[in-house]
C-alpha positions as CSV (number, residue, x, y, z in Angstrom):
1,M,-12.5,112.8,108.0
2,K,-11.2,111.0,104.9
3,K,-9.2,114.1,104.0
4,Q,-7.6,114.3,107.4
5,I,-6.6,110.6,107.2
6,C,-5.2,111.1,103.7
7,W,-3.2,114.2,104.8
8,L,-1.9,112.3,107.8
9,M,-0.8,109.4,105.7
10,M,1.0,111.6,103.2
11,L,2.7,113.5,106.0
12,S,3.9,110.3,107.6
13,L,5.1,109.0,104.2
14,L,7.1,112.2,103.6
15,L,8.6,112.1,107.1
16,T,9.6,108.5,106.6
17,L,11.3,109.3,103.3
18,F,13.0,112.3,104.8
19,F,14.6,110.3,107.7
20,Y,15.2,107.1,105.8
21,N,17.2,108.8,103.0
22,K,19.1,111.1,105.4
23,W,18.0,114.2,103.5
24,Y,18.7,116.3,106.6
25,Y,22.5,115.7,106.3
26,P,24.6,118.0,104.1
27,P,25.3,116.8,100.6
28,L,28.3,114.6,99.8
29,P,31.1,116.0,97.5
30,E,30.3,115.7,93.8
31,Q,33.3,113.4,93.2
32,L,31.7,110.9,95.6
33,S,28.9,109.9,93.2
34,G,28.8,106.1,93.7
35,V,27.9,106.2,97.4
36,S,24.8,107.5,99.2
37,K,24.7,109.3,102.6
38,R,23.0,106.2,104.0
39,E,25.9,103.9,103.0
40,V,28.5,106.3,104.4
41,L,26.7,106.4,107.7
42,N,26.3,102.6,107.8
43,R,30.0,102.1,107.2
44,I,31.1,104.4,110.1
45,Q,28.5,103.1,112.5
46,H,29.6,99.4,112.1
47,L,33.4,99.9,112.2
48,E,35.4,100.9,115.2
49,E,38.3,102.3,113.2
50,P,39.0,106.0,113.8
51,L,39.2,106.7,110.1
52,V,37.1,104.8,107.5
53,K,37.8,104.9,103.8
54,I,34.7,105.5,101.8
55,E,35.9,105.5,98.2
56,E,38.9,106.1,96.1
57,N,39.1,107.4,92.5
58,E,41.8,108.8,90.3
59,D,42.1,112.1,92.0
60,Y,40.7,111.7,95.5
61,E,40.5,109.4,98.5
62,F,37.5,109.9,100.7
63,Y,37.4,109.2,104.4
64,I,35.0,109.7,107.3
65,S,35.6,109.8,111.0
66,H,33.6,110.2,114.2
67,M,34.2,113.6,115.7
68,R,34.5,112.4,119.3
69,Q,35.0,115.8,120.8
70,G,37.5,117.0,118.2
71,R,39.7,113.9,118.1
72,A,38.9,113.5,114.4
73,Y,41.3,116.4,113.6
74,D,44.1,114.5,115.3
75,V,43.2,111.3,113.5
76,L,43.3,113.2,110.2
77,K,46.7,114.8,110.9
78,E,48.2,111.4,112.0
79,H,46.9,109.7,108.9
80,M,48.4,112.3,106.6
81,K,51.7,112.1,108.6
82,E,51.8,108.3,108.0
83,K,51.4,109.1,104.2
84,G,54.4,111.4,104.3
85,N,52.7,114.7,104.6
86,A,53.3,117.5,107.1
87,F,50.5,119.6,108.6
88,Y,50.8,123.1,107.1
89,S,47.7,125.1,108.2
90,Q,44.0,125.1,108.9
91,E,41.6,127.6,107.3
92,G,38.0,127.1,108.4
93,S,37.1,123.4,107.7
94,G,40.1,123.0,105.3
95,Y,43.3,121.4,106.4
96,F,46.4,121.9,104.3
97,F,49.3,119.5,104.2
98,I,52.7,119.7,102.5
99,K,54.5,116.8,100.9
100,I,58.0,117.6,99.9
101,N,60.3,115.4,97.9
102,K,63.6,116.1,96.3
103,D,62.0,117.4,93.0
104,S,58.9,119.3,94.1
105,S,56.5,120.2,96.8
106,L,52.8,119.5,96.8
107,L,50.0,121.1,98.9
108,H,47.0,119.0,99.8
109,K,43.7,120.3,101.0
110,C,41.5,118.2,103.2
111,G,38.1,119.5,104.3
112,Q,34.3,119.4,104.2
113,G,32.0,120.1,101.3
114,S,32.8,120.4,97.7
115,M,36.4,121.2,96.7
C-alpha cells in the first residue's frame, strides 16, 4: 500500500512539473535564451495586441501571435510591410521578405523553430 501511494505521489509530481513548465510545447529558438516558454505564453494571454514583441537582441526581434484561424500570417505580413519590407514568398513555415533600398536588397526570413 505504501509503495502505491509513493508511486502515485511521484507520478502526480512529474505531471505537475510537466504541465507547469510547458514541456509539451516545442522549444524556443536558441537566440531567445532569456525568456521561458511560460513567460512567452503569459505575455500573449494577457495582451490583446495581434502581435506581441517577446525580446530583441543585436540580430533578431522575436514576436508571437495568436493563430486565430490563420490571421497571424496576415498580421505578420502587415507588420513587415509597416517596417518597409515586401512579402516575397513562403516556404513551409518560413516567410521571406525583401527590403530594397537604393544601395542594396536584403532578404529576411521569418518562421518557426531554430533559424
